[in-house]
N, C-alpha and C positions, 0 to 999 in steps of 0.2 A: 284856605286852599292848601296850605302846607300840612295842616293836621289831617284832613281827609286823605291826602295823598300818602302821608306817612303811615296812616292806618291801613290803607290798601296794600302798601308795600310789605308791612309786617304780616298781614294775612296771607299774602302770596308767598312770603318767605316761609311761613309756618306750613303751608300746604306743600310747598316744594320739599321741605325737610321731611314732612310726613311721607310723601311718596318715595323719597330717596331712602328713608329708613326701611320702608317695606321692601324696596328694591335690593338693598344691601342685606336684608335678612335672609335671602335665598342664596345658598352657596353657588359658586360658579360651576357650570358643567365643564366637561372635558371632551375633546374631540380627537379622534385618531383615524388612521386609514389602514386597511388590511388588503393585500399583503404588504403594501408599501405606498408611500405618497409619491413615489417616482415609478410610473407604470408605462408600459408601451401602449401605443395607440391600438384600438380595437380589443383591448383586454378588459378584464373585470376588476372592479375595485369596490370595496365596501367602506363607507364612512360610518363610524360608530360615535354616538353621543351618549354620555352617561352622566347621571346626577345622583347625589347621595339621598335624594328624596324619592319616595315611592309615589306611584300613581300620578305621574305628571305627563304633560304633553310637550313634545319637542318641536322645535322649528329649526330647519337647516337653511342657512342663508349663504348665498354666493355673492361676493362683491360685484355689483354691476350686473347681476344675473337674476335668475328665478329664486323663489322661496318655496321650500317644500316643508310640509308639516306631517307629523305622525303622532298618533295616539298610542300610548303604551300602558293601558290600564292593567294588563296582565303581567307586566314586568315588575317583579318585586324589587329588583335591584335598581330600577330607574334607568334602563338601558334600551336604546333603540338603534337599529341599523338601517342605513340607506344604501341599497344595492344599485350599482351601475354596471351594465353589461355593454360590451362593444362601444366603449367610450370613444368619442371623436376628439379631435384636437381642441374643440371649443369648450370641452369640460375642464380644461386647465384653468386654474385660478385660485383665489383665496376664499376659504370657507370658514364659517363660524356656526355655532349652534346655541340656542337658548331653550328654555323650558318655562312653563307656567303651570300652576295648579288649576285643576278643573273647577274648584270652588271659587277661585278668584282669577279669572282669565285676564283681568286688567293688570295684574301684577306679574311682571316677567323677571326672570333671573338676569344677572349680568351675562354678557356674551362670553363665550369661551375664547381661548387663545386662537389666533388665526392659524389655520392649516392650509399650506400651499400644496395643491395637487398639480404635479408636473406630468404631462403626457409627452413622452419622448417620440421622436421620429420626424419632426419638422426639418431639422438641419442635419447635415452630414456628420458622421461620427468622427470623434477625435482619435488620436493615437495615444497609447499608454505604454510606457517602457520603464524598466527598473534599472537603477544604477548597479545593482548587485545581480550577478549571474549564478545560477546553480542554487545549492542549498544555503540556507542562512542559519547561523548558530544563534540559539536563544541568547538574548541580551544585547544583540547588535541593533543598529538603527538601519531601517530600510527606507529609501527615497524612491517614490514613484512620480514620474513626470507625465502630466496630461497636456497634450498640445492640440489646439484647434487647427482646422484647415487654414491655409494662408490667406485665402480670399475673405475670411470672416474677420472683420476688424472691430465689431461692436463690443461693448463691455458685457461680460457674462459672468455668471456664477458657476464655478466648477464644483462638482460633487464626486467624491470617491465612493464607489459601491463595492460591496462584498457579497458574493453569492451566498444565499441562505440567511443574510441579515436584512431585516425589513426596512431599516432606515439607513441612509448614507453614513459612511464612516466619518468623513470630514467635508467641510465646505471652504471654498476660497473664492472671494470676489476679486476678479482681476480685469484690468483693462488690456493687458497684453494678450499674446496668443498662447501662452503656456503658463503652467503653475506646477509647483512641486508639493507633493503630499509626503509627509515624513511620519513613519511609524517608529516610535521610540521604544527601545528595549523590548523587542518583539519576544513573544512566547510561543509555545507550541499551538496555542489556541488561535494565533494569527495566521496559521496555515490555511490557504484557501485560494479561490479565484477572484481576482479583482478586475474592475472596469471603472470607467469614468464617463461622465456626461457634462455638458454645459447647457445652461438655459438662461433665458431672459428674466431678470428680477422684476419685471413690470409687464403689464398687459401688452401683447396677448400671451406672454409666458411661453414662447416657443422654446423647444428643447431639442437637443441633438439626439441621434441614435447612440446607444451605448457603444463604447470602444470594444475592440477585441479583448477577450479575457487574457490576463497574465497570471500565472500560477506562482505563488510564493510558498516554499516548503521550509518550515522552521524545524530544526532538530535540536534536541537537548543533549548537551555533552555528557551530563550526568547519567542520563538514561542510556546513551550510547556506550559509556564506559561500563555500566552494569551489564549491558548485553554482551559487550566484548569479553568481560570477565567470565560470564556464563558460557559463552562460546568457547573460550580458552579452556575452561575446566572440562567441558564436554569433549573437546578435541583430545585432551590429555587422556581422559578415560578411554576413548575409542582407540587411541594409539597403544595404550597399555594392554587393552583387551586383545587387539589384533596381534600384537607382539607375542603375548602369551599363547594364543592359539597357534601362531606360526611355530614357536619353539616346541610346543606339544606335538604338532604334526611332524616336525623334523625329528624329534626324539622317537616317535612311533615308527617312522620310516626307517631310521637307522637301526632300531631294534629288529625290525622285520628283515632287513637285509642281512644283518649279522646272523640271525637265526637261519635264514635261507641258505647262506653260503656255508655255515657250520654244518648243516645237515648234508649239503651237497659234498663237502669235503669228507665227511665220514663215509658217505655212500661210495665215494671215489676210492677210498682206501680199501673198503671191503671188496669192491670189484677188482681192484688190482691184485689183491691177495688171491682171489679166486682164479684170476687169469694166469698167475704164476704156478699155482698148484694143479691146474687142469692141463691135460694133454690134448684136449679137443680145440682145434683152431676156432671153432664157432663161439666158444666161451669168450675168447679174447675179443671177438667182434662184438658180442653182446655187451661186454664191459665197456668198450669204447663208446658204444652207442648210448648206454645209460649215463656214462660220465658226461658225454656231450650234451645230453638233454638237461642237465642241471643248470648249465649256464649258456645262454644264447651267445655270449661273446666267445666262449671256448668253442662252441659249435661252429661259429663262423670261421674261427681261426683254423680249426681242423679241416673244414671244407676247403679253405684256401690252400692249406698245405697239401691236402690230398689231390686237389686239382692240379698242383704243380708237379706231382710225381708222375712218372711214366706208367702206362698201363701194363699189366702182366708181370710186374717185378715181384720176386719172391725174396723174403727176408728170412735169415736164419739166426737163431738165438743160441749163443754158446753157453754151455753149462760149466760154470766155474768150478763146481765141486768135482766134476769128472777130470778136468785138467789138472787139478791138484793131486789126484790120486796116482797119476802116472799112466804109461801106455798100456799096462796090463788091464787096468780098470776100464780104459777107454774101449778095449776090445770086447769086454764083457757087457758093457751097457751101451746100447746104441745112442747115437746123437739125437737129442730132441730138437725137432724143428718146429717153427711156428710160421704159419702162413697168414699174412695180413691181407685182408681183402679191402678193396676200395669201396667206401660207402658213397652212394650218390643220393643227393637230396631229391 
């Protein structure tokens, strides 16, 4: 009895080792979720299974749920996708995938790693706040605190999410109502919008709604210094340019004024000479008019002085040459008089 029993045991062991050898000869597949394994309810998600072997059939398994299979004879990379649309809360759970060759359906590959699909929305959202306010300098540490509502006391897993990143940044399993996520030595790439969720680590895997987003803006001091230096150089160039233009404009204006008043002075002298040599009172009037037109300031002063003088006053001009010659000459040459007329604007 002992020998037959030992023989059967050895045969069974050999068969088991043969099956296990064939089982281990197939590489393990991989499973992933797109866009993420944390998705809102009624959204779309795609589970991908891949194997390094061509022309294989895949089987998708959910723990405690249904099994789905798919043939991929046309997939040269050994890849298959399982598409889910308008997923309900019941789709949350643990998934694995396997594959087998068409020529040997009895031999399956080892199961892939477990993928947890979290469907958010069952529980109220937590709150997320940052210990740092405003901009954060690269190299600093940032702490984000995620807190559950007070009435939820069960143990949950907290997950920190970043918009645009398909997988959660960090995980914390906590019995309490809050947890801290620490971002060490942040860089510019850590800039973005963050949120957090909490979910049950066991069936039925209920999860909360995502918290409100909080924005973290990381600045690099080196880049800021470079930009400041660039801006400083630009400002200096602009100041020098505008100063040069201002000085040039002032020089041109000064030259123009000197030229204008020089011409007006020469014209005034010529007119004065004509007025003294002429015996016609109208010439004097014309000279004063032309002299006044050279300078608006002089024109205004002459008008004001004219306005103050009484109307109808006659002015006489004494001839110094006649007075020096004596009384006899004064009788020979009549006294020259000049009549000044008042100009009105």
